[in-house]
MIMARDO-228244 format. One line per 2 residues: number of its first residue (from 1); their letters; for each residue x, y, z of N, C-alpha, C. Coordinates in steps of 0.02 Angstrom, whole numbers, plus 50000, padded with zeros to 5 digits. Example, Ala and Ser with C-alpha at 12.3 -4.5 7.8 and 13.67 -1.06 7.14 Angstrom:
BEGIN
1) as) 50660/49716/50390/50615/49775/50390/50660/49835/50390  50642/49888/50354/50684/49947/50357/50645/50002/50394
# end
This chain:
BEGIN
1) xx) 49998/48257/50193/49918/48265/50131/49974/48304/50088  49950/48272/50019/49976/48305/49980/49908/48357/49924
3) xx) 49933/48411/49919/49871/48444/49885/49892/48482/49809  49856/48443/49753/49864/48478/49696/49807/48522/49675
5) xx) 49842/48593/49649/49816/48623/49616/49806/48619/49550  49752/48637/49506/49772/48606/49435/49729/48675/49389
7) xx) 49750/48674/49340/49718/48738/49277/49711/48805/49311  49785/48801/49358/49785/48879/49355/49785/48943/49308
9) xx) 49768/48965/49307/49769/49040/49234/49821/49058/49228  49874/49103/49299/49932/49113/49285/49945/49113/49348
11) xx) 50024/49077/49358/50069/49054/49415/50116/49132/49427  50100/49153/49471/50142/49207/49463/50196/49212/49529
13) xx) 50251/49234/49488/50300/49276/49553/50356/49176/49564  50367/49155/49501/50391/49071/49509/50461/49090/49487
15) xx) 50502/49103/49550/50559/49122/49548/50590/49116/49644  50651/49101/49657/50677/49089/49719/50665/49150/49754
17) xx) 50695/49206/49737/50663/49279/49766/50706/49275/49839  50774/49250/49821/50832/49257/49889/50874/49307/49889
19) xx) 50858/49359/49813/50890/49422/49830/50852/49467/49823  50847/49535/49858/50803/49584/49823/50832/49582/49756
21) xx) 50768/49628/49710/50767/49652/49651/50775/49738/49645  50827/49742/49606/50840/49810/49589/50839/49837/49526
23) xx) 50842/49902/49491/50845/49936/49442/50796/49876/49375  50834/49855/49357/50783/49850/49271/50758/49765/49312
25) xx) 50763/49731/49345/50749/49677/49384/50680/49691/49406  50669/49742/49435/50590/49753/49456/50561/49739/49393
27) xx) 50549/49743/49347/50499/49756/49286/50513/49688/49265  50526/49616/49293/50524/49582/49258/50487/49525/49313
29) xx) 50420/49504/49306/50378/49467/49360/50371/49371/49318  50400/49329/49337/50378/49273/49304/50334/49243/49348
31) xx) 50290/49207/49257/50211/49190/49246/50237/49121/49215  50186/49066/49241/50179/49008/49207/50086/49021/49209
33) xx) 50064/49003/49127/50003/49004/49111/49988/48945/49105  49929/48928/49131/49887/48879/49127/49947/48805/49181
35) xx) 49941/48829/49228/50004/48783/49266/49971/48739/49334  49992/48710/49358/49982/48664/49394/50046/48679/49462
37) xx) 50014/48668/49532/50069/48652/49597/50015/48615/49633  50065/48586/49695/50065/48548/49735/50095/48548/49770
39) xx) 50066/48573/49846/50101/48539/49904/50085/48513/49950  50135/48488/49998/50121/48434/50031/50179/48469/50110
41) xx) 50118/48457/50177/50159/48472/50243/50151/48556/50247  50115/48588/50205/50123/48673/50219/50176/48710/50167
43) xx) 50207/48647/50117/50241/48675/50099/50274/48656/50018  50282/48699/49967/50270/48689/49906/50318/48623/49871
45) xx) 50300/48581/49842/50321/48514/49830/50354/48532/49758  50319/48559/49726/50320/48561/49659/50276/48607/49608
47) xx) 50289/48623/49541/50233/48673/49503/50261/48673/49433  50213/48699/49370/50266/48691/49311/50201/48709/49281
49) xx) 50188/48689/49228/50141/48706/49150/50110/48626/49167  50039/48639/49152/49988/48591/49154/50021/48533/49091
51) xx) 50053/48556/49045/50079/48517/49008/50119/48469/49021  50159/48476/49072/50195/48447/49115/50210/48414/49184
53) xx) 50137/48402/49193/50100/48380/49248/50123/48304/49275  50172/48294/49306/50182/48226/49341/50126/48173/49358
55) xx) 50148/48139/49377/50102/48094/49401/50115/48074/49481  50070/48107/49533/50072/48113/49595/50035/48076/49665
57) xx) 50054/48026/49678/50005/47997/49705/49993/48008/49776  49920/47994/49810/49907/48005/49854/49904/48085/49877
59) xx) 49854/48114/49833/49845/48180/49807/49765/48213/49809  49751/48260/49855/49709/48292/49814/49701/48341/49767
61) xx) 49656/48326/49734/49633/48407/49675/49602/48431/49674  49637/48507/49664/49587/48562/49668/49593/48576/49599
63) xx) 49526/48575/49570/49543/48649/49510/49521/48682/49497  49576/48719/49484/49543/48804/49502/49535/48855/49428
65) xx) 49529/48792/49398/49470/48811/49329/49497/48894/49315  49542/48929/49308/49568/48967/49277/49596/49036/49301
67) xx) 49573/49013/49380/49603/49064/49430/49675/49082/49431  49680/49126/49446/49751/49154/49475/49781/49132/49532
69) xx) 49866/49119/49556/49886/49086/49608/49941/49127/49619  49964/49158/49685/50021/49208/49675/50048/49198/49765
71) xx) 50129/49216/49772/50118/49216/49854/50076/49271/49881  50078/49270/49944/50043/49299/50001/50080/49365/50001
73) xx) 50053/49431/50015/50068/49490/50017/50131/49488/50076  50180/49521/50099/50224/49545/50137/50211/49585/50163
75) xx) 50181/49588/50234/50158/49667/50258/50188/49684/50313  50271/49734/50284/50343/49727/50325/50338/49781/50351
77) xx) 50298/49829/50376/50283/49901/50416/50208/49896/50433  50201/49882/50526/50124/49906/50508/50125/49903/50608
79) xx) 50091/49955/50628/50067/49974/50704/50010/49944/50705  50002/49879/50699/49940/49839/50691/49895/49851/50749
81) xx) 49934/49829/50824/49908/49819/50868/49928/49918/50924  49856/49908/50938/49823/49993/50951/49745/49988/51005
83) xx) 49751/50031/51038/49696/50037/51085/49624/50047/51062  49644/50090/51019/49554/50123/50999/49603/50167/50933
85) xx) 49548/50181/50886/49557/50219/50841/49572/50286/50848  49569/50347/50805/49582/50397/50803/49538/50448/50777
87) xx) 49472/50411/50752/49417/50449/50686/49403/50532/50718  49411/50558/50775/49400/50611/50796/49459/50668/50752
89) xx) 49510/50635/50761/49575/50678/50734/49567/50664/50653  49501/50613/50627/49519/50609/50555/49489/50675/50523
91) xx) 49432/50678/50576/49381/50756/50583/49424/50798/50580  49471/50808/50586/49503/50867/50618/49541/50882/50542
93) xx) 49600/50826/50502/49628/50837/50464/49556/50853/50406  49497/50805/50413/49470/50850/50346/49441/50941/50368
95) xx) 49459/50956/50423/49445/51024/50455/49498/51036/50417  49558/51017/50408/49601/51058/50395/49668/51079/50423
97) xx) 49679/51033/50488/49722/51011/50529/49781/50983/50493  49842/50982/50507/49904/50951/50480/49902/50884/50527
99) xx) 49943/50830/50512/49976/50775/50546/50012/50831/50595  50082/50838/50564/50112/50874/50621/50076/50926/50665
101) xx) 50034/50954/50646/49970/50997/50712/49934/50988/50773  49916/50934/50734/49877/50894/50770/49913/50877/50833
103) xx) 49981/50848/50812/50031/50818/50860/50044/50861/50901  50036/50934/50894/50069/50987/50938/50025/51000/50984
105) xx) 49951/50986/50965/49884/50981/51007/49903/50933/51054  49942/50893/51070/49921/50791/51114/49885/50764/51074
107) xx) 49902/50764/50997/49845/50706/50981/49912/50685/50950  49892/50632/50892/49944/50574/50870/49938/50546/50913
109) xx) 50009/50540/50909/50053/50475/50951/50052/50458/51027  50035/50526/51057/50033/50530/51121/49947/50510/51158
111) xx) 49925/50527/51099/49834/50525/51105/49833/50438/51114  49860/50408/51049/49869/50333/51061/49901/50304/51108
113) xx) 49938/50332/51137/49977/50303/51235/49935/50318/51275  49877/50393/51267/49840/50401/51334/49785/50329/51315
115) xx) 49773/50306/51272/49712/50235/51248/49741/50193/51260  49803/50171/51251/49835/50113/51282/49828/50111/51350
117) xx) 49858/50165/51379/49852/50144/51448/49787/50139/51473  49742/50144/51435/49680/50132/51479/49638/50038/51469
119) xx) 49688/50038/51413/49640/49957/51384/49678/49890/51417  49652/49828/51458/49683/49786/51479/49726/49744/51422
121) xx) 49771/49698/51437/49811/49652/51389/49765/49609/51351  49727/49565/51391/49640/49532/51342/49612/49557/51282
123) xx) 49593/49626/51332/49537/49646/51251/49601/49671/51197  49643/49719/51212/49704/49736/51173/49727/49664/51131
125) xx) 49727/49603/51146/49736/49549/51110/49669/49533/51058  49620/49537/51082/49582/49497/51046/49539/49552/51006
127) xx) 49577/49627/51009/49549/49672/50941/49621/49663/50894  49666/49664/50928/49713/49635/50888/49723/49579/50815
129) xx) 49691/49545/50886/49700/49472/50829/49619/49486/50760  49573/49523/50800/49514/49543/50744/49564/49564/50675
131) xx) 49599/49623/50698/49635/49649/50615/49675/49602/50604  49704/49579/50630/49781/49528/50600/49716/49482/50540
133) xx) 49647/49448/50576/49624/49426/50532/49586/49441/50469  49589/49501/50495/49546/49523/50414/49589/49520/50372
135) xx) 49668/49558/50394/49716/49565/50374/49752/49496/50304  49745/49460/50359/49777/49402/50300/49694/49390/50261
137) xx) 49637/49399/50277/49597/49373/50229/49579/49419/50176  49636/49455/50176/49643/49523/50119/49720/49511/50094
139) xx) 49732/49436/50093/49810/49429/50063/49865/49442/50112  49871/49456/50156/49947/49456/50191/49958/49395/50233
141) xx) 50011/49362/50212/50046/49309/50228/50101/49313/50258  50133/49358/50300/50174/49386/50335/50188/49464/50365
143) xx) 50206/49471/50427/50197/49552/50440/50226/49568/50496  50257/49621/50496/50297/49650/50556/50247/49689/50586
145) xx) 50236/49680/50667/50189/49724/50690/50229/49774/50752  50230/49833/50746/50295/49881/50805/50250/49886/50879
147) xx) 50285/49882/50921/50262/49939/50982/50271/50010/50963  50250/50044/50997/50251/50117/51001/50204/50165/51024
149) xx) 50165/50138/51045/50080/50165/51077/50106/50169/51151  50140/50142/51187/50135/50142/51251/50177/50198/51290
151) xx) 50240/50201/51266/50272/50246/51283/50314/50249/51355  50302/50208/51383/50291/50202/51454/50325/50108/51453
153) xx) 50355/50098/51526/50379/50040/51524/50318/49965/51514  50278/50024/51576/50204/49962/51555/50176/49947/51525
155) xx) 50170/50016/51469/50145/50012/51395/50164/49977/51340  50231/49987/51338/50270/49962/51291/50264/49895/51294
157) xx) 50277/49856/51364/50284/49800/51359/50211/49759/51354  50159/49797/51357/50115/49752/51376/50090/49770/51279
159) xx) 50103/49811/51237/50100/49796/51170/50150/49744/51139  50209/49725/51170/50261/49694/51139/50235/49613/51177
161) xx) 50201/49597/51241/50161/49540/51231/50114/49526/51217  50070/49569/51201/50002/49544/51155/50064/49528/51065
163) xx) 50092/49578/51046/50131/49534/50994/50146/49476/51007  50173/49444/51036/50196/49383/51051/50148/49354/51070
165) xx) 50100/49350/51084/50039/49294/51084/50007/49296/51028  50006/49344/50988/49988/49349/50903/50034/49310/50878
167) xx) 50093/49303/50882/50159/49258/50859/50134/49175/50862  50093/49174/50936/50098/49102/50951/50027/49071/50919
169) xx) 50008/49111/50893/49897/49075/50884/49896/49093/50812  49939/49138/50777/49916/49127/50706/49972/49089/50673
171) xx) 49949/49074/50588/49999/49030/50562/50037/49069/50518  50048/49143/50513/50065/49160/50463/50140/49194/50520
173) xx) 50196/49197/50472/50277/49223/50500/50239/49296/50521  50256/49325/50610/50241/49387/50596/50316/49408/50653
175) xx) 50341/49448/50626/50409/49477/50664/50385/49567/50694  50401/49561/50759/50403/49610/50832/50446/49653/50822
177) xx) 50432/49716/50814/50475/49783/50830/50464/49808/50900  50517/49835/50934/50519/49874/50982/50531/49952/50959
179) xx) 50483/50000/50960/50458/50060/50948/50458/50102/50982  50470/50076/51070/50484/50128/51117/50503/50211/51105
181) xx) 50537/50203/51038/50561/50295/51027/50529/50325/50966  50456/50299/50997/50407/50329/50941/50392/50403/50933
183) xx) 50397/50423/51000/50360/50506/51034/50405/50514/51093  50421/50579/51125/50424/50582/51178/50355/50583/51234
185) xx) 50349/50566/51268/50296/50571/51323/50297/50627/51355  50235/50664/51385/50232/50737/51399/50270/50732/51471
187) xx) 50279/50676/51483/50316/50703/51562/50381/50700/51571  50410/50685/51496/50475/50682/51476/50489/50744/51419
189) xx) 50448/50774/51396/50466/50822/51356/50503/50867/51383  50509/50874/51425/50585/50935/51466/50632/50890/51479
191) xx) 50639/50848/51477/50710/50797/51455/50707/50726/51435  50724/50752/51363/50715/50667/51330/50763/50627/51348
193) xx) 50824/50650/51362/50881/50614/51404/50846/50551/51459  50817/50580/51493/50766/50525/51543/50741/50466/51516
195) xx) 50706/50489/51460/50672/50435/51426/50707/50393/51369  50735/50417/51375/50803/50383/51310/50825/50337/51369
197) xx) 50851/50357/51411/50876/50309/51458/50843/50252/51497  50751/50263/51480/50702/50214/51509/50725/50159/51460
199) xx) 50737/50173/51396/50737/50131/51346/50789/50086/51357  50858/50130/51357/50898/50094/51334/50917/50049/51395
201) xx) 50904/50057/51447/50926/50057/51527/50876/50005/51547  50801/50019/51539/50736/49978/51574/50709/49938/51542
203) xx) 50695/49970/51481/50630/49922/51428/50686/49857/51401  50771/49880/51366/50791/49845/51298/50807/49794/51353
205) xx) 50832/49779/51408/50832/49723/51451/50787/49665/51441  50739/49712/51451/50669/49640/51468/50656/49619/51419
207) xx) 50630/49674/51340/50645/49677/51289/50681/49596/51262  50741/49600/51284/50790/49544/51269/50786/49478/51301
209) xx) 50762/49497/51372/50776/49442/51411/50711/49414/51398  50658/49414/51373/50558/49393/51369/50578/49381/51288
211) xx) 50626/49374/51262/50635/49386/51188/50567/49407/51150  50551/49485/51149/50480/49498/51134/50496/49555/51075
213) xx) 50542/49540/51073/50551/49599/50984/50603/49571/50926  50610/49555/50861/50661/49548/50813/50701/49580/50807
215) xx) 50665/49659/50802/50706/49740/50770/50688/49777/50813  50716/49824/50821/50712/49912/50857/50712/49947/50810
217) xx) 50671/50009/50821/50661/50080/50773/50637/50126/50811  50665/50186/50776/50656/50266/50807/50621/50288/50740
219) xx) 50575/50356/50803/50548/50387/50717/50596/50467/50728  50641/50436/50675/50711/50495/50667/50681/50564/50627
221) xx) 50659/50593/50662/50624/50660/50622/50621/50731/50671  50611/50787/50645/50612/50840/50681/50549/50847/50729
223) xx) 50558/50854/50796/50501/50843/50843/50499/50785/50876  50560/50764/50864/50538/50672/50884/50600/50637/50909
225) xx) 50643/50614/50871/50712/50588/50895/50757/50602/50843  50825/50657/50863/50881/50682/50801/50913/50607/50778
227) xx) 50962/50619/50734/50997/50577/50687/51037/50538/50772  51065/50566/50800/51122/50566/50868/51086/50520/50927
229) xx) 51021/50542/50938/51001/50487/50991/50963/50417/50956  50965/50436/50880/50934/50378/50862/50984/50335/50845
231) xx) 51033/50359/50824/51134/50335/50854/51112/50286/50892  51103/50307/50955/51126/50303/51027/51075/50247/51036
233) xx) 51006/50240/51012/50955/50206/51028/50971/50119/50983  50980/50145/50934/50982/50075/50878/51052/50065/50911
235) xx) 51115/50070/50915/51159/50050/50950/51154/49986/51000  51123/50030/51073/51093/49995/51113/51054/49939/51068
237) xx) 51014/49962/51037/50958/49883/51013/51002/49846/50980  51060/49861/50960/51106/49789/50922/51141/49776/50963
239) xx) 51181/49790/51038/51193/49753/51081/51159/49693/51133  51087/49708/51129/51038/49663/51142/51009/49643/51079
241) xx) 51034/49615/51028/51022/49563/50973/50964/49597/50910  50952/49645/50953/50893/49678/50882/50923/49722/50832
243) xx) 50895/49714/50787/50925/49742/50717/50872/49793/50705  50893/49853/50663/50855/49917/50653/50808/49909/50592
245) xx) 50754/49948/50607/50704/49951/50549/50712/50015/50563  50686/50077/50541/50686/50134/50537/50648/50172/50524
247) xx) 50620/50226/50560/50565/50263/50513/50616/50341/50507  50609/50369/50442/50668/50412/50431/50613/50462/50378
249) xx) 50653/50507/50350/50640/50558/50298/50562/50548/50279  50512/50570/50332/50429/50574/50343/50426/50652/50308
251) xx) 50440/50680/50368/50443/50737/50341/50488/50810/50315  50556/50768/50352/50618/50791/50322/50698/50756/50329
253) xx) 50732/50782/50280/50789/50709/50283/50837/50770/50348  50835/50734/50394/50897/50756/50437/50942/50707/50462
255) xx) 50959/50655/50410/51027/50612/50434/50997/50557/50461  50949/50533/50478/50925/50464/50486/50932/50411/50446
257) xx) 50938/50417/50372/50963/50346/50326/51047/50375/50355  51078/50408/50358/51157/50385/50339/51145/50360/50421
259) xx) 51119/50357/50470/51113/50318/50555/51120/50243/50532  51044/50273/50505/51015/50163/50508/51076/50140/50476
261) xx) 51106/50156/50394/51143/50120/50385/51219/50082/50411  51230/50160/50443/51299/50137/50477/51256/50075/50541
263) xx) 51233/50079/50532/51190/50027/50595/51178/49956/50570  51174/49954/50506/51161/49892/50470/51082/49881/50471
265) xx) 51071/49919/50428/50964/49929/50447/50939/49875/50413  50913/49843/50419/50865/49784/50357/50829/49837/50321
267) xx) 50783/49888/50346/50763/49930/50303/50762/49989/50342  50731/50070/50287/50717/50101/50316/50644/50157/50267
269) xx) 50580/50150/50324/50538/50158/50291/50519/50236/50311  50476/50240/50245/50427/50307/50256/50453/50329/50173
271) xx) 50514/50380/50173/50560/50406/50124/50524/50453/50077  50472/50472/50103/50400/50525/50079/50465/50596/50034
273) xx) 50527/50613/50094/50566/50680/50089/50650/50655/50065  50668/50633/50002/50737/50625/49997/50768/50674/49966
275) xx) 50839/50664/49986/50900/50739/49965/50930/50670/49895  50979/50712/49899/51026/50678/49821/51082/50646/49871
277) xx) 51089/50651/49932/51142/50597/49948/51093/50550/49991  51041/50533/50019/51002/50492/50023/50997/50434/49963
279) xx) 50988/50476/49936/50977/50422/49873/51058/50361/49855  51103/50431/49834/51156/50388/49835/51196/50345/49890
281) xx) 51161/50358/49956/51175/50303/50026/51120/50263/50000  51075/50263/49989/51027/50178/50006/51068/50151/49912
283) xx) 51088/50169/49885/51098/50142/49806/51151/50085/49826  51194/50114/49858/51260/50078/49889/51258/50035/49954
285) xx) 51199/50012/49971/51183/49991/50036/51156/49923/49998  51155/49879/50078/51098/49826/50030/51015/49820/50081
287) xx) 51001/49870/50116/50967/49884/50139/50901/49914/50105  50825/49898/50125/50780/49876/50077/50749/49947/50092
289) xx) 50711/49978/50054/50703/50055/50042/50620/50044/50058  50571/50059/50124/50504/50024/50113/50458/50090/50087
291) xx) 50406/50097/50051/50383/50139/50043/50292/50128/50091  50276/50174/50093/50202/50177/50115/50170/50224/50098
293) xx) 50133/50211/50035/50086/50247/50011/50018/50265/50024  49996/50226/50074/49927/50256/50119/49946/50275/50156
295) xx) 49982/50294/50186/49996/50353/50225/49974/50434/50196  50041/50417/50135/50013/50488/50084/49951/50491/50086
297) xx) 49938/50435/50068/49855/50469/50031/49806/50471/50091  49803/50454/50133/49769/50456/50207/49793/50535/50234
299) xx) 49853/50555/50233/49854/50623/50273/49885/50685/50225  49884/50658/50175/49881/50709/50104/49965/50731/50086
301) xx) 50011/50706/50105/50071/50732/50108/50116/50675/50059  50165/50709/50018/50203/50686/49962/50213/50613/49962
303) xx) 50200/50593/49901/50257/50513/49903/50277/50479/49908  50323/50431/49948/50402/50438/49924/50412/50404/49853
305) xx) 50464/50442/49837/50507/50437/49740/50525/50377/49722  50491/50311/49756/50511/50240/49719/50527/50237/49663
307) xx) 50495/50270/49595/50498/50268/49523/50612/50292/49530  50599/50335/49547/50658/50355/49574/50714/50331/49592
309) xx) 50705/50296/49662/50751/50248/49698/50745/50184/49650  50713/50150/49609/50711/50108/49574/50748/50143/49506
311) xx) 50756/50183/49470/50805/50221/49424/50849/50206/49458  50893/50208/49524/50954/50244/49559/50991/50146/49577
313) xx) 50917/50090/49577/50981/50043/49578/50960/50028/49653  50913/50060/49688/50884/50040/49778/50821/49984/49784
315) xx) 50842/49963/49825/50795/49913/49825/50719/49921/49873  50671/49941/49814/50648/49952/49851/50553/49904/49872
317) xx) 50532/49902/49924/50480/49858/49963/50402/49905/49949  50352/49885/49987/50291/49928/50005/50273/49876/50053
319) xx) 50225/49917/50094/50189/49904/50142/50131/49962/50191  50088/49923/50226/50050/49951/50226/50040/50031/50271
321) xx) 50065/50017/50333/50083/50054/50389/50028/50071/50447  49993/50023/50432/49925/49997/50461/49932/50051/50534
323) xx) 49897/50086/50530/49906/50087/50610/49843/50171/50620  49816/50179/50682/49753/50240/50697/49750/50303/50664
325) xx) 49825/50309/50674/49817/50398/50653/49844/50398/50572  49860/50363/50550/49885/50420/50495/49891/50352/50417
327) xx) 49861/50291/50438/49857/50235/50411/49822/50174/50424  49740/50199/50424/49671/50143/50442/49674/50099/50398
329) xx) 49718/50070/50366/49710/50001/50321/49761/49944/50314  49731/49884/50326/49765/49828/50330/49776/49808/50258
331) xx) 49745/49831/50202/49742/49815/50125/49801/49817/50104  49850/49758/50077/49901/49771/50031/49887/49775/49988
333) xx) 49814/49737/49949/49795/49744/49879/49799/49848/49852  49783/49880/49907/49765/49949/49909/49822/49985/49893
335) xx) 49887/49958/49946/49938/49982/49954/49953/49978/49883  49962/49915/49863/49998/49874/49769/49957/49956/49708
337) xx) 49892/49937/49727/49878/49995/49665/49881/50071/49655  49874/50089/49737/49914/50150/49757/49991/50175/49708
339) xx) 50014/50122/49741/50091/50114/49702/50087/50111/49638  50050/50079/49593/50028/50131/49547/50021/50165/49509
341) xx) 49951/50194/49554/49918/50238/49536/49948/50306/49543  49996/50305/49597/50000/50390/49614/50073/50392/49614
343) xx) 50121/50339/49610/50188/50310/49616/50217/50301/49551  50185/50282/49514/50171/50269/49435/50210/50202/49407
345) xx) 50220/50137/49491/50258/50085/49478/50216/50040/49427  50235/49998/49380/50214/49933/49343/50167/49910/49370
347) xx) 50127/49863/49362/50112/49812/49378/50189/49775/49433  50190/49744/49384/50281/49708/49392/50308/49741/49454
349) xx) 50337/49797/49444/50378/49837/49515/50324/49837/49549  50271/49846/49546/50217/49856/49636/50228/49778/49665
351) xx) 50220/49736/49626/50174/49653/49668/50283/49618/49670  50317/49647/49617/50372/49637/49658/50394/49656/49727
353) xx) 50393/49730/49737/50415/49773/49789/50354/49724/49841  50314/49717/49837/50246/49680/49888/50265/49598/49912
355) xx) 50297/49572/49876/50321/49510/49872/50396/49494/49885  50422/49493/49846/50482/49453/49857/50538/49523/49880
357) xx) 50539/49582/49884/50581/49653/49916/50549/49670/50002  50501/49658/50001/50459/49620/50082/50475/49585/50114
359) xx) 50489/49527/50083/50513/49479/50130/50590/49472/50144  50607/49504/50113/50697/49535/50121/50687/49572/50199
361) xx) 50643/49631/50149/50635/49663/50226/50619/49648/50305  50610/49584/50304/50594/49538/50352/50629/49497/50371
363) xx) 50708/49508/50318/50726/49413/50321/50675/49349/50311  50629/49335/50286/50614/49294/50252/50608/49256/50197
365) xx) 50646/49272/50158/50667/49228/50102/50666/49180/50075  50687/49172/50134/50687/49099/50137/50631/49050/50128
367) xx) 50567/49067/50162/50540/49044/50162/50459/49059/50130  50466/49127/50108/50406/49170/50065/50429/49212/50036
369) xx) 50370/49245/50005/50388/49316/49952/50403/49299/49879  50399/49217/49855/50387/49203/49794/50390/49113/49808
371) xx) 50376/49087/49723/50344/49035/49727/50407/48969/49705  50424/48930/49758/50484/48914/49736/50499/48840/49788
373) xx) 50519/48801/49774/50506/48724/49795/50544/48716/49868  50514/48713/49907/50547/48725/49970/50508/48780/50008
375) xx) 50484/48819/49989/50443/48863/50033/50399/48857/50062  50372/48885/50108/50292/48890/50141/50259/48889/50075
377) xx) 50186/48867/50087/50138/48865/50051/50091/48935/50070  50159/48996/50069/50071/49051/50075/50079/49069/50007
379) xx) 50009/49056/50003/49992/49067/49943/49923/49101/49928  49912/49136/49884/49832/49155/49877/49803/49143/49802
381) xx) 49737/49109/49820/49709/49110/49752/49658/49163/49736  49655/49196/49694/49606/49252/49674/49567/49243/49643
383) xx) 49522/49289/49655/49421/49273/49635/49410/49276/49569  49375/49250/49531/49389/49249/49469/49365/49282/49417
385) xx) 49339/49359/49449/49363/49407/49393/49439/49434/49381  49483/49416/49407/49532/49444/49404/49575/49371/49349
387) xx) 49571/49397/49285/49592/49378/49248/49683/49369/49213  49704/49430/49237/49763/49432/49229/49795/49475/49299
389) xx) 49858/49485/49317/49904/49479/49374/49886/49563/49354  49892/49600/49285/49868/49680/49315/49801/49678/49327
391) xx) 49755/49653/49328/49716/49702/49355/49705/49679/49416  49746/49656/49446/49758/49679/49538/49751/49735/49583
393) xx) 49797/49767/49517/49808/49850/49538/49754/49884/49549  49723/49859/49470/49678/49881/49428/49619/49922/49474
395) xx) 49587/49851/49467/49544/49841/49530/49546/49863/49603  49559/49925/49619/49582/49958/49668/49528/49975/49711
397) xx) 49535/49965/49778/49500/49981/49860/49438/49904/49841  49484/49871/49825/49428/49784/49826/49477/49752/49860
399) xx) 49441/49693/49889/49479/49632/49895/49456/49584/49847  49515/49576/49817/49529/49534/49751/49530/49457/49768
401) xx) 49571/49443/49843/49589/49367/49852/49511/49340/49874  49522/49274/49852/49470/49234/49869/49493/49181/49929
403) xx) 49550/49165/49920/49571/49117/49994/49646/49123/50001  49641/49139/50058/49732/49139/50083/49754/49072/50116
405) xx) 49784/49029/50085/49819/48954/50098/49859/48957/50160  49863/49005/50198/49887/49026/50247/49864/49006/50301
407) x) 49774/49025/50320/49749/49027/50383/49702/48959/50353
# end
């Protein structure tokens, strides 16, 4: 069955979108005004100006009456599968404790690991499915989901099996990342090497044999995993066919970017703290630099210097970092607004970062992230109060999405 959408006010991001956008390329956002687009069997069949509308037989026609259409957001960094909120820590932050201070008191990731142990897999799936449904309704058309709140053989596998069920149950592309090295469990606090051995020698073989993950991640940060430990874990992941997507430079620059690039990481994520060497390394790599502005907003830390990254010819993406501790939002529209308001990206730059470059951060550039013939019809129709794409980040903290065609 073919579906023809007519009288589209603006058809946004009409390009192949198969190579990362850098530098001045980030300033260009292709738009067709007063457009049409037709789909067939979930794929884009054609599009163009209404003046050039061809005759299309056996087609259902939907008149958009001037509404905007664009590719769905690609959320390339989330921790969507978790057992419970950490609202108590939210109050601690209000009362003046930092993220790092809360972690030292046994909160943070370790708190989520305790709660993960207490929930059964069925409950975990149902809660995660509700969050994913909400994310899709807010415009997400592809997503990455990490483990990392299990911090044990049983807990990590529980999370990854839930992510696999989500993959099988939902119509959008979902990528799974094994993040066993998210923190050091309390029982291994005095012998981190034993936990790293558990990740490498016990968890990775099961993750690989059950095809539970696409990527491997490590939280490379002071108090978590060193650059050398990150190198060891990433190398083991690569031997099992898992490409790296790495947490680096959230609070300190400790060599994580260099290690990630050595291991041909698909992306490096966070990047709130950057040195000149970090900029130089990323500028000469194919790795996507993923910024997470909602995390900076929520825990009140510096924002990643994405404007400078763009000037340095680094390929920048945006993602939510949805998680219960530092970023309890799945709203990509808000992320795009924050990037404009706090990181001073233009609407064009922010939309490019959250579509084309974010798709490349999940290796989905052949399927989604832009409007091109043959790509999946992962498309959004925006509400009628959005008259121009610049108004998407302008109306912040709202949901401008009327319909996500992927759902």
